[in-house]
C-alpha positions as CSV (number, residue, x, y, z in Angstrom):
1,M,-22.8,-22.0,-184.0
2,P,-24.6,-22.1,-187.4
3,L,-26.4,-18.9,-188.6
4,I,-30.2,-19.1,-188.7
5,P,-31.6,-17.5,-191.9
6,L,-33.7,-14.5,-191.0
7,L,-36.6,-15.6,-193.1
8,S,-36.8,-18.9,-191.1
9,L,-37.6,-17.1,-187.9
10,R,-41.2,-17.6,-186.7
11,I,-42.2,-14.8,-184.2
12,P,-45.5,-15.4,-182.5
13,A,-48.0,-12.7,-183.4
14,A,-48.7,-11.8,-179.8
15,A,-44.9,-11.3,-179.1
16,L,-44.7,-9.1,-182.2
17,A,-47.6,-7.0,-181.1
18,I,-46.0,-6.5,-177.7
19,G,-42.8,-5.5,-179.3
20,L,-44.4,-3.0,-181.5
21,A,-46.4,-1.5,-178.6
22,C,-43.2,-1.1,-176.6
23,A,-41.4,0.5,-179.5
24,T,-44.3,3.0,-179.9
25,A,-44.3,3.7,-176.1
26,L,-40.5,4.4,-176.3
27,A,-41.0,6.8,-179.2
28,A,-43.9,8.7,-177.7
29,P,-43.3,12.0,-176.0
30,A,-42.6,11.6,-172.3
31,E,-45.5,13.7,-171.1
32,P,-48.1,13.0,-168.5
33,E,-51.7,12.6,-169.5
34,S,-52.4,16.1,-168.0
35,C,-50.5,17.6,-171.0
36,R,-53.0,16.3,-173.5
37,T,-55.3,19.3,-173.0
38,V,-53.5,22.6,-173.9
39,R,-55.2,25.6,-172.4
40,L,-54.7,28.8,-174.4
41,A,-56.1,32.3,-173.9
42,T,-57.3,35.1,-176.2
43,P,-58.4,38.7,-175.5
44,G,-60.6,38.4,-178.5
45,W,-58.2,40.2,-180.8
46,T,-58.1,39.0,-184.4
47,D,-54.3,38.6,-184.5
48,I,-54.2,36.4,-181.4
49,D,-57.3,34.5,-182.7
50,A,-55.2,33.8,-185.8
51,T,-52.1,32.6,-184.0
52,N,-54.2,30.5,-181.6
53,S,-56.0,29.0,-184.6
54,V,-52.7,27.8,-186.0
55,A,-51.6,26.4,-182.7
56,S,-54.9,24.7,-182.2
57,L,-54.8,23.1,-185.7
58,L,-51.3,21.8,-185.1
59,L,-52.0,20.5,-181.6
60,K,-55.1,18.6,-182.8
61,A,-53.1,17.0,-185.6
62,L,-50.5,15.9,-183.0
63,G,-53.1,14.3,-180.7
64,Y,-53.6,17.1,-178.2
65,Q,-56.9,18.8,-177.2
66,P,-56.5,22.5,-177.4
67,S,-58.9,24.7,-175.4
68,V,-59.1,28.5,-175.9
69,A,-60.6,30.8,-173.3
70,T,-61.6,34.4,-174.0
71,L,-60.1,36.5,-171.2
72,S,-59.0,40.1,-170.7
73,V,-55.2,40.5,-170.7
74,P,-55.0,40.9,-166.9
75,M,-57.1,37.7,-166.4
76,A,-55.0,35.8,-168.9
77,Y,-51.9,36.6,-166.8
78,L,-53.8,35.7,-163.6
79,G,-54.7,32.3,-165.3
80,L,-51.0,31.7,-166.1
81,R,-49.9,32.6,-162.6
82,N,-52.5,30.3,-161.0
83,G,-51.8,27.4,-163.4
84,Q,-55.3,27.7,-165.1
85,V,-53.9,28.7,-168.5
86,D,-51.0,26.9,-170.1
87,A,-49.8,29.5,-172.6
88,F,-50.6,33.0,-173.9
89,L,-49.5,34.0,-177.4
90,G,-50.6,37.6,-176.9
91,N,-47.8,39.2,-174.9
92,W,-47.5,42.5,-176.8
93,M,-44.4,44.4,-175.8
94,P,-43.6,47.0,-174.7
95,A,-47.4,47.7,-174.0
96,Q,-47.7,44.9,-171.5
97,S,-44.4,45.4,-169.7
98,Q,-45.9,46.5,-166.4
99,L,-48.1,43.4,-166.3
100,V,-45.6,40.7,-167.4
101,E,-42.2,41.8,-166.2
102,P,-43.0,41.4,-162.5
103,L,-44.3,37.9,-163.1
104,L,-41.2,36.9,-165.1
105,A,-38.9,38.4,-162.4
106,Q,-40.7,36.4,-159.7
107,Q,-40.7,33.3,-161.9
108,Q,-44.5,33.0,-161.8
109,V,-44.6,32.7,-165.6
110,E,-42.0,31.8,-168.2
111,L,-41.1,33.2,-171.6
112,L,-41.3,30.6,-174.4
113,G,-40.2,32.9,-177.2
114,V,-41.1,35.7,-179.6
115,N,-43.8,34.7,-182.0
116,L,-44.0,38.0,-183.9
117,P,-40.8,40.1,-184.0
118,Q,-41.9,43.0,-186.2
119,A,-45.3,44.2,-185.1
120,R,-46.6,47.8,-184.6
121,F,-48.8,49.3,-181.9
122,T,-49.5,53.0,-181.3
123,L,-52.1,55.7,-182.0
124,A,-53.2,56.3,-185.6
125,V,-55.5,58.4,-187.7
126,P,-57.1,57.9,-191.1
127,A,-54.7,58.9,-193.8
128,Y,-56.9,61.8,-195.0
129,V,-56.4,63.5,-191.6
130,D,-53.6,66.0,-191.7
131,V,-52.0,64.8,-188.4
132,K,-48.6,63.1,-188.3
133,S,-47.5,63.1,-184.6
134,F,-48.8,62.9,-181.1
135,A,-47.8,66.6,-180.7
136,D,-50.3,67.6,-183.5
137,L,-53.3,66.2,-181.7
138,A,-54.0,68.9,-179.0
139,A,-54.4,71.7,-181.6
140,R,-57.1,69.6,-183.4
141,G,-58.9,68.6,-180.2
142,D,-62.3,70.1,-181.3
143,Q,-62.2,68.1,-184.6
144,F,-61.5,64.9,-182.8
145,G,-64.1,65.6,-180.1
146,R,-61.2,65.2,-177.7
147,R,-61.7,61.4,-177.9
148,I,-59.2,58.6,-178.3
149,Y,-60.7,55.2,-179.2
150,G,-59.0,52.3,-177.4
151,I,-59.8,48.6,-176.9
152,E,-61.5,46.6,-174.2
153,A,-61.5,47.7,-170.6
154,G,-58.5,46.5,-168.6
155,A,-56.2,46.3,-171.6
156,P,-52.7,47.6,-170.8
157,A,-52.8,49.9,-173.9
158,N,-55.8,51.7,-172.5
159,A,-53.9,52.2,-169.3
160,L,-51.1,53.9,-171.3
161,I,-53.6,56.2,-173.0
162,R,-55.2,57.0,-169.6
163,Q,-51.8,57.9,-168.2
164,M,-51.2,60.2,-171.1
165,I,-54.5,62.0,-170.4
166,E,-53.9,62.2,-166.6
167,R,-50.4,63.6,-167.1
168,N,-51.4,66.0,-169.8
169,A,-48.8,64.4,-172.0
170,Y,-48.7,66.1,-175.5
171,G,-51.4,68.5,-174.2
172,L,-54.0,65.8,-174.1
173,G,-55.3,66.6,-170.6
174,G,-59.1,66.7,-170.6
175,W,-59.4,64.2,-173.5
176,K,-61.5,61.1,-173.1
177,L,-60.6,57.5,-173.6
178,V,-63.4,55.5,-175.3
179,E,-63.1,51.8,-174.5
180,S,-64.4,49.2,-176.9
181,S,-63.7,45.8,-178.2
182,D,-61.5,44.9,-181.2
183,T,-64.6,44.5,-183.4
184,G,-66.2,47.6,-181.9
185,L,-63.1,49.7,-182.6
186,L,-63.1,48.5,-186.2
187,A,-66.8,49.2,-186.7
188,Q,-66.3,52.8,-185.4
189,L,-63.4,53.3,-187.8
190,D,-65.5,52.0,-190.7
191,H,-68.2,54.5,-189.8
192,E,-65.8,57.5,-189.5
193,V,-63.9,56.7,-192.7
194,R,-67.2,56.3,-194.6
195,D,-68.0,59.9,-193.7
196,R,-64.4,61.0,-193.9
197,K,-64.4,62.3,-190.3
198,P,-61.3,62.7,-188.2
199,M,-60.7,60.0,-185.6
200,V,-57.7,59.1,-183.4
201,F,-57.5,55.5,-182.3
202,L,-55.3,52.7,-181.1
203,A,-54.0,50.8,-184.1
204,W,-51.7,47.8,-184.6
205,E,-50.5,45.5,-187.2
206,P,-51.2,42.8,-188.1
207,H,-54.8,43.6,-188.2
208,V,-57.5,43.9,-190.9
209,M,-57.7,47.6,-190.4
210,N,-54.4,48.0,-192.2
211,S,-55.8,46.5,-195.4
212,R,-59.3,47.8,-195.1
213,H,-58.4,51.5,-194.7
214,A,-55.5,53.8,-195.4
215,I,-54.3,54.8,-191.9
216,R,-51.3,56.7,-190.6
217,Y,-49.4,55.6,-187.5
218,L,-48.4,58.7,-185.4
219,S,-44.8,59.4,-184.5
220,G,-43.6,61.0,-181.3
221,G,-45.2,58.6,-178.8
222,E,-42.0,56.9,-177.8
223,A,-42.5,57.6,-174.1
224,Y,-45.6,55.5,-174.1
225,F,-45.5,53.2,-177.1
226,G,-41.8,52.8,-177.7
227,P,-39.5,53.9,-180.5
228,D,-39.9,53.7,-184.3
229,T,-43.5,54.7,-184.5
230,G,-44.7,52.0,-182.1
231,A,-42.5,49.2,-183.2
232,A,-43.4,46.2,-181.1
233,S,-43.0,42.4,-180.7
234,V,-45.4,39.7,-179.5
235,R,-44.2,37.0,-177.2
236,T,-45.5,33.6,-176.0
237,V,-45.5,33.1,-172.3
238,S,-46.5,30.0,-170.3
239,R,-47.3,29.0,-166.8
240,R,-44.4,28.2,-164.6
241,G,-42.8,24.8,-165.4
242,Y,-44.9,24.1,-168.5
243,R,-42.0,23.6,-170.9
244,T,-40.5,21.1,-168.4
245,A,-43.7,19.2,-167.6
246,C,-45.1,19.2,-171.2
247,A,-41.9,19.2,-173.2
248,N,-43.3,18.3,-176.6
249,A,-46.2,20.7,-176.6
250,G,-44.0,23.3,-175.1
251,R,-41.4,22.9,-177.8
252,L,-44.1,23.4,-180.5
253,L,-45.4,26.6,-178.8
254,S,-41.9,27.9,-178.3
255,Q,-41.1,27.4,-182.1
256,L,-44.2,29.1,-183.4
257,S,-43.0,32.3,-185.0
258,F,-45.0,34.4,-187.5
259,S,-44.7,37.4,-189.8
260,V,-47.0,40.3,-190.2
261,A,-47.7,39.2,-193.8
262,L,-48.6,35.7,-192.7
263,E,-50.9,36.9,-189.9
264,N,-52.6,39.3,-192.2
265,E,-53.1,36.5,-194.6
266,L,-54.7,34.4,-191.9
267,I,-57.0,37.2,-190.8
268,A,-58.0,38.0,-194.4
269,A,-58.7,34.4,-195.1
270,Q,-61.1,34.3,-192.2
271,A,-62.8,37.5,-193.1
272,R,-63.0,36.9,-196.8
273,R,-64.6,33.4,-196.6
274,D,-66.4,34.1,-193.3
275,Q,-64.6,31.0,-191.9
276,A,-63.8,30.0,-188.4
277,P,-60.2,30.9,-187.6
278,E,-59.1,27.2,-187.6
279,A,-60.6,26.6,-191.0
280,A,-58.9,29.7,-192.4
281,A,-55.6,28.5,-190.8
282,R,-55.9,25.1,-192.5
283,R,-56.5,26.7,-195.9
284,V,-53.4,29.0,-195.5
285,L,-51.1,26.3,-194.2
286,Q,-51.9,23.9,-197.0
287,A,-50.1,26.2,-199.5
288,P,-46.7,24.9,-200.7
289,A,-45.1,28.2,-199.8
290,Q,-45.8,27.5,-196.1
291,Q,-44.2,24.1,-195.9
292,P,-40.6,25.3,-195.0
293,L,-42.2,27.3,-192.1
294,L,-44.2,24.3,-191.0
295,R,-41.0,22.2,-190.9
296,R,-39.3,24.8,-188.7
297,W,-42.3,24.8,-186.3
298,L,-42.3,21.0,-186.1
299,E,-38.6,20.4,-185.8
300,G,-38.1,17.8,-183.0
301,V,-41.9,17.7,-182.3
302,Q,-43.7,14.4,-182.2
303,A,-47.3,13.3,-182.2
304,R,-48.6,12.0,-178.8
305,D,-48.8,8.5,-180.3
306,G,-45.1,8.6,-181.2
307,R,-45.4,9.3,-184.9
308,D,-43.2,11.9,-186.5
309,G,-44.9,15.3,-186.0
310,W,-44.4,16.5,-189.6
311,A,-46.0,13.3,-190.9
312,A,-48.9,13.7,-188.5
313,V,-49.6,17.3,-189.5
314,Q,-49.3,16.6,-193.2
315,G,-51.8,13.8,-192.8
316,A,-54.2,16.1,-191.0
317,L,-53.8,18.9,-193.6
318,S,-54.4,16.6,-196.5
319,A,-57.4,14.9,-195.0
320,P,-60.7,15.8,-196.7
C-alpha cells in the first residue's frame, strides 16, 4: 500500500474541531461541575486571610470560583462536618486539638496536609516588661490588671486561657480573659506599647505584631500551648471525601505549604499598600524568588479547561 504524504491529507475543519475538543476533554481534570466553587473559611485572622488569598488567586487562575466565609473556628469545623465548607487552612495545632481530633477520628473531616510547619502560638508580653515565663505572671498581677487579652469568642485558644484561670494554673486564678478580635487585640497592643504599659496577651507568628513591636514569647506554658515556647504547626483540613471528589483542587490545597517569612511578607504587603489580600498575594507571587515554590504547589495540577496549571497561573500573574 503506497504511503500518503502527510501534507496531502485534507481534514475537514469540523472534524478537526471535534478532535481538538475531545482532546481537551480528555486532558481536563475529571471533576464534577460542583467542584468549580471552592468554599474556604477564615476566622478573620490575618495569617489565614493571607493563605486564603494565595489559594484564591491560584484557584481563580485555574478556572475555579473560590468563596471565603468568615466563621468562628468552631463554626468552620461545623461547616466542614456538614459539607458546607470544603477546606479550612487554619487548623492551628496543638491549640485546636480538642476540636479537630474527634472529627478526624470519626472520619468526619480529612487532613490534607501541613501548610505551615514552624509557627508559634502562646502568651507574650511587650519586650520592655521584665517577665519571661508563665510562672512570673502571678507576682505581677496588679501591674497587668490581672487581665489576659485573647482573641474572638469561641476560639480554642481562649478556652485554653480560661482553663488556666479556672484551674489556678501558674497562680492565675482570679485573672480575667478579655476576648477580642485579631484587629482589636492588635489595637490594644498598639495602645499599651505607645504608653509603655505592661500587657499579657495571646501572640502568634506569623502576624504583623511581630514586626510592629518587640515582644517576648513566654516560656513554661507547655501544659497548655505545647513545648518550645509555643511551637506550633498549621494544617489544612477538608470535608470528608473532598480530595476524592475534587481531586485536582484537592491536590492544589494539599500542596500549599508556606513559611513564616512568606506569610509575614504577604501580611506586610497587604498592610503597607493598604491592599486587599488577593492583590497583595499577586504582588508577592510575581517575584522571581517565588517561582520554585509556585512550581511545587502546582505539580500535577491542571486548569479546569485542561491547560497546564503552571502555564495558566503564569498567564494570570503576568496579565495587566
